[in-house]
N, C-alpha and C positions, 0 to 999 in steps of 0.2 A: 505494499499498499504504500510504503514510504518512497520508493522508486517512481509509481508511476504519480503521485501526488508532484514530484520533480520533475518528471516528465510535460505530465501538464500547466507545471508554471513553467516550464523552457515554452511549450508550444504556447501559455499565451503572452511572455514575453516578446517570440518572435512575430507574432503577431499582433503585435503594438509594436514595435520597432518597423516591424513590412506597412505597414498601416500611415504610418508617416511620411512615408515615400509614396503614395498610391496619387492617383491622380484626381481631378475633378473640376465641375463646371461649375462655374459660376453664374450665376442666372442673367448678375445685373455685373460682370465685369465691362471694363472698360474696352475692350477685345467686342464684346457687339454689336456688332454695323455690318455694314459697304467698307470697303478699302479697294482703294486703284494704288497702283504702282505709280512714284512719282517721275513722272518723262517719257511712260509708257501706260495709257489709260487703256490699251488692251488687256492689258495684266490687272485684273479685278480677283477679289477674294471676297466672301461673306463668312460670316462665323452667326450663327442663331444661338438663341440662348439655352436651345434644347440640347449643347453639342454635337449638332448638324454642319454641317456649312456646303458650297462650292467654290470651287478656283478655275479661274480662264486665265489662257496666254494664248502664246498665237499657236501654238498647240497642241489647246482645248480646250474646249469648252465646256462648261458649265463643269468639271469632273469633282461629284460627291468626294466628299470624306466627315468621319469625324473627328472630332475634336475634344483635347481636354487642356487645363492645365495644370501643371506636374506644383509638387509641395515645393520646388524648391526655385519656379516663377518662368519655367519655361514651359514653351506652348507644345502640343506634340500632334499631329495630324496624322489618322492613322486613313489610310486609301484600300481598297480593296485586299493590295497583292504589295503594299507597301506603308512604311511610316515614317517620318520626318520628323526629326526634336530643332525646334528653335528659341534662341535665344531670345526675348523680349522686352522693347524697352521703351519710354513714353517720355515725351520730349513737355515744355508747357504750352506750345501751340496745337495738341491734339494730336502730334506726327506718331505714327507705327513705326519701329526700325523692326525692322527680323528682315534676317537672310533665309535668301532664299534662290538657290541656285542662277544665273544670269538675271537678277535683280537685285531689288533693295532697300529703299527707302519708300517704307505704301504710306499715302495719305487718304485718313477717314472723310467716304463722301459727308456732301453738309447736307442737312435737310433739303430735301426738292421741294418744286411746285410747279403747277400749269397756271401764270398770271394771267386774266383773262383778259389783259389788256397785248397780250402777246397772238391770242388766238384770233385768230381769220386766214385769210388773202394778202398776201404782201406780190406788190409785181417792182422787181429790178427797176431803180433810178432811169435808169440811161435806156431801156428796150424791154418797153413790157412785155414783152413773149418769155423770157422769166422768171416763172414763177415760185413765192414758198410760200408755202399754204402749212398752220400751224392748227391742228384740231383739239380739242377740249377733254380728249380721253388720252392726249401724250404723243400721239401720232402725226405724221405728216407728212409732203412729197416735198421735192424743187426739181427745176429744171425747167425745156420744155416741152410744147403739147407733147411733142412725139418722143421724149427721152425724160423719162421721170424716174427719177431716187428714190425709193419710200426710209424712211427712217420714224425713229422715236426722240422725244423730244424731253428734256425739262429746265430748269431753272434752279439754280445754286446760290446760295447766299449771295451776295457784293456783286451783283447782277450779270453773271456767269451763267454762260446758254451754252447748251449739252445738244448736241446731235450726234445719235448713235443707232447704228444696225450690225447685223450680225450675218454670217453665214454657218455653216454645219461645222465650219473650223478656226475661227474666228469672229471676236467681236472690236468694231472701229469706233471709236470715240472722237468726234471733233469738239473741242473747249474752246468757244466762243466769250469776247466779252458784249457787251451790247448796251445800247442809248435809244431810249425813247423820244427822241421829239414830236410834238402833233402827231402826224400819220408818218411819219419818217425815220424808220427802227435801219440804224446803222450795226452791226455787228463787225467785231474788228480779231482775229483769232489769237489767239493767247499761246500758240506753239511757237518755241525757241526761234529765235534767228529766221521769223515769219512777220512780215507784216499787211497781210493781207486783210480788206477793208472793204466790204460790201453795204450798199443802201438798197432799202424797199421802201416801197409807196404803200399807205395798205389800201385795200378796195374798198370799199362803201356800199353797199350791197343798193 
């Protein structure tokens, strides 16, 4: 009996010590939300509060995973046949720094909205044959009558307008800043090294 008691005590301590290192998911963890790679808008990662998530890169679209936070603060991502562990750090600007192969710093998505004042039909101020249409459901299209590109759109804080579309293998994001003056909408690219700017005039019914 004494040996059994000692054995049970040892098992208890092993369980306790092992439990100190087990993984757990925080429903309110600061990681929960949507993120995208700084400088690579096609690379996104989503962490849900239930411990599931999805990752999109140039080579994969919405690849599902489970995630947990280790007791040491590291992040563990588990795919169907693969597990990754990453160090996490957050700075004062709400930036997540996490090492992922061929990537680096991830920025949290800001709250998005679909403002009514951008919804509707717009035409290029130089040639009304080019049209930009933004629907209230977050969908839209742009181009000439015989060449239309469909996309999703949203607005982030600081007047950032995003156009997004995807194929079976890649997701693409176009980040713009915008200024609305009366019925004239001017968008300016936020891509580094690019100064593209377009102006559109609202079409009234």
